[in-house]
C-alpha positions as CSV (number, residue, x, y, z in Angstrom):
1,M,-36.0,-35.3,16.5
2,T,-36.4,-31.6,17.2
3,G,-38.8,-32.4,20.0
4,L,-36.3,-34.7,21.7
5,L,-33.6,-32.0,21.4
6,V,-35.9,-29.4,23.0
7,L,-36.8,-31.9,25.8
8,A,-33.1,-32.6,26.4
9,I,-32.3,-28.9,26.7
10,V,-35.2,-28.3,29.1
11,I,-34.1,-31.2,31.3
12,V,-30.5,-29.9,31.3
13,L,-31.7,-26.4,32.2
14,I,-33.8,-27.7,35.1
15,W,-30.9,-29.7,36.3
16,I,-28.6,-26.7,36.2
17,E,-31.2,-24.5,38.0
18,V,-31.6,-27.1,40.8
19,I,-27.8,-27.3,41.3
20,V,-27.4,-23.5,41.4
21,F,-30.4,-23.0,43.6
22,G,-28.9,-25.5,46.1
23,I,-25.6,-23.8,46.0
24,V,-27.1,-20.3,46.6
25,G,-29.5,-21.7,49.2
26,G,-26.6,-23.3,51.1
27,A,-24.6,-20.1,51.0
28,I,-27.3,-17.5,52.1
29,G,-30.1,-19.6,53.4
30,V,-33.4,-20.9,52.1
31,L,-35.7,-17.8,52.9
32,P,-33.3,-15.2,51.3
33,T,-32.9,-17.5,48.3
34,V,-36.7,-17.8,47.7
35,I,-37.2,-14.1,48.3
36,G,-34.4,-13.4,45.8
37,V,-36.3,-15.4,43.1
38,F,-39.4,-13.3,43.6
39,I,-37.3,-10.1,43.6
40,S,-35.6,-11.1,40.3
41,A,-39.0,-11.8,38.7
42,F,-40.2,-8.3,39.7
43,V,-37.0,-6.7,38.4
44,G,-37.4,-8.6,35.1
45,F,-40.9,-7.2,34.6
46,Q,-39.7,-3.7,35.4
47,L,-36.7,-3.9,33.1
48,I,-38.8,-5.1,30.2
49,R,-41.3,-2.2,30.8
50,F,-38.6,0.4,31.3
51,R,-36.5,-0.6,28.4
52,M,-39.4,-0.9,26.0
53,M,-40.8,2.5,27.0
54,R,-37.3,4.0,26.5
55,M,-37.0,2.4,23.0
56,V,-40.4,3.8,22.0
57,A,-39.7,7.2,23.4
58,G,-36.4,7.2,21.5
59,G,-38.1,6.8,18.2
60,A,-37.6,3.0,17.8
61,I,-41.1,2.5,16.5
62,G,-40.2,4.3,13.3
63,Q,-37.2,2.2,12.5
64,P,-37.3,-0.8,10.2
65,P,-37.5,-4.2,11.9
66,H,-33.9,-5.3,11.0
67,E,-32.6,-2.3,12.9
68,I,-34.7,-2.5,16.0
69,M,-35.5,-6.2,16.4
70,P,-32.1,-7.2,17.8
71,Q,-32.6,-4.7,20.7
72,V,-36.1,-5.8,21.3
73,L,-35.3,-9.5,21.3
74,S,-32.4,-8.9,23.7
75,V,-34.7,-7.0,26.1
76,V,-37.6,-9.5,25.8
77,F,-35.4,-12.6,26.3
78,G,-33.4,-11.0,29.1
79,G,-36.7,-10.1,30.9
80,I,-38.1,-13.6,30.4
81,F,-34.9,-15.2,31.8
82,L,-35.2,-12.9,34.8
83,I,-38.8,-13.8,35.3
84,L,-38.1,-17.5,35.2
85,P,-37.4,-18.9,38.7
86,G,-33.8,-19.7,39.3
87,Y,-30.4,-18.0,39.6
88,A,-28.8,-19.5,36.4
89,T,-31.5,-18.0,34.2
90,D,-31.2,-14.7,36.2
91,A,-27.5,-14.6,35.3
92,V,-28.3,-15.1,31.6
93,G,-31.1,-12.5,31.9
94,L,-28.8,-9.9,33.4
95,I,-26.2,-10.5,30.7
96,C,-28.9,-9.6,28.1
97,F,-29.2,-6.2,29.7
98,V,-25.4,-5.4,29.8
99,P,-24.5,-2.8,27.2
100,G,-22.4,-4.5,24.5
101,F,-23.5,-8.0,25.3
102,N,-27.1,-7.1,24.5
103,I,-26.3,-6.1,21.0
104,V,-24.4,-9.3,20.3
105,I,-27.1,-11.5,21.9
106,G,-29.8,-9.5,20.0
107,Q,-28.0,-10.2,16.7
108,I,-27.7,-13.9,17.5
109,L,-31.4,-14.1,18.4
110,F,-32.4,-12.1,15.3
111,R,-30.5,-14.6,13.1
112,L,-32.6,-17.4,14.7
113,F,-35.8,-15.7,13.4
114,P,-35.2,-15.4,9.6
115,A,-38.8,-14.5,8.9
116,A,-38.4,-11.1,10.5
117,K,-35.7,-10.2,7.9
118,S,-37.7,-11.0,4.8
119,R,-40.9,-9.2,5.7
120,P,-41.4,-5.7,4.1
121,F,-41.5,-2.7,6.4
122,P,-45.1,-1.5,6.4
123,F,-44.5,2.0,7.5
124,P,-42.7,4.9,5.8
125,Q,-39.2,5.7,7.0
126,S,-40.4,8.3,9.4
127,G,-42.6,5.8,11.3
128,F,-46.3,5.8,11.4
129,G,-46.5,9.2,9.8
130,K,-44.7,12.5,9.9
131,P,-43.8,13.5,13.4
132,P,-45.7,16.4,14.8
133,S,-44.0,19.8,14.3
134,F,-43.4,21.6,17.5
135,H,-43.4,25.1,16.2
136,Q,-45.6,27.7,17.8
137,E,-48.6,28.8,15.9
138,S,-48.9,32.5,15.0
139,P,-52.0,34.3,16.2
140,D,-53.4,34.2,12.6
141,E,-53.1,30.4,12.5
142,E,-54.8,30.1,15.9
143,Q,-57.7,32.3,14.8
144,K,-58.1,30.4,11.5
145,S,-58.6,27.1,13.4
146,S,-60.9,28.6,16.0
147,D,-63.1,30.3,13.4
148,M,-63.8,27.1,11.5
149,I,-67.5,26.3,11.0
150,I,-68.7,23.0,9.8
151,E,-72.1,23.1,8.1
152,G,-74.4,20.3,7.3
153,E,-77.9,18.8,7.7
154,A,-78.9,16.2,10.3
155,E,-81.9,13.9,10.2
156,H,-83.2,11.9,13.1
157,V,-83.8,8.2,12.3
158,D,-85.9,6.2,14.7
159,P,-84.4,2.7,14.9
160,E,-87.8,1.1,15.5
161,K,-89.4,2.6,12.4
162,R,-86.8,1.4,9.8
163,E,-88.0,0.5,6.4
């Protein structure tokens, strides 16, 4: 039964895309319509890349999944809808990037994936480890690190003469 529902949704989406594509093509012409589809796909890739890099740079990787996943899902689904050819999906994809709407859409999508809520967070609260401290080292600390000597013995083992 679920397969038939998915098939019906896909058929309806394709039907909507064809109608919207025809309306836009009739209004601006066929060539600009086709070029617009390729431009929106490129914009989708760039928005996914830019937003994800911005989240990582903002410290999102250290947050628990229930805090960051709604934002990530909104960006990913919005980008995918922009990449899909058609203007109806482009409209949905752009709505996923509008501030305010993206949070609501992300929360809805997060509720659709209940497994993400129940999984334990594998990292400490500060992320993958303590963030690096950005204090300047004193001259004594610099000298200690540069004077470090590692001692040990090495032995050459010939791979052909293994026992």
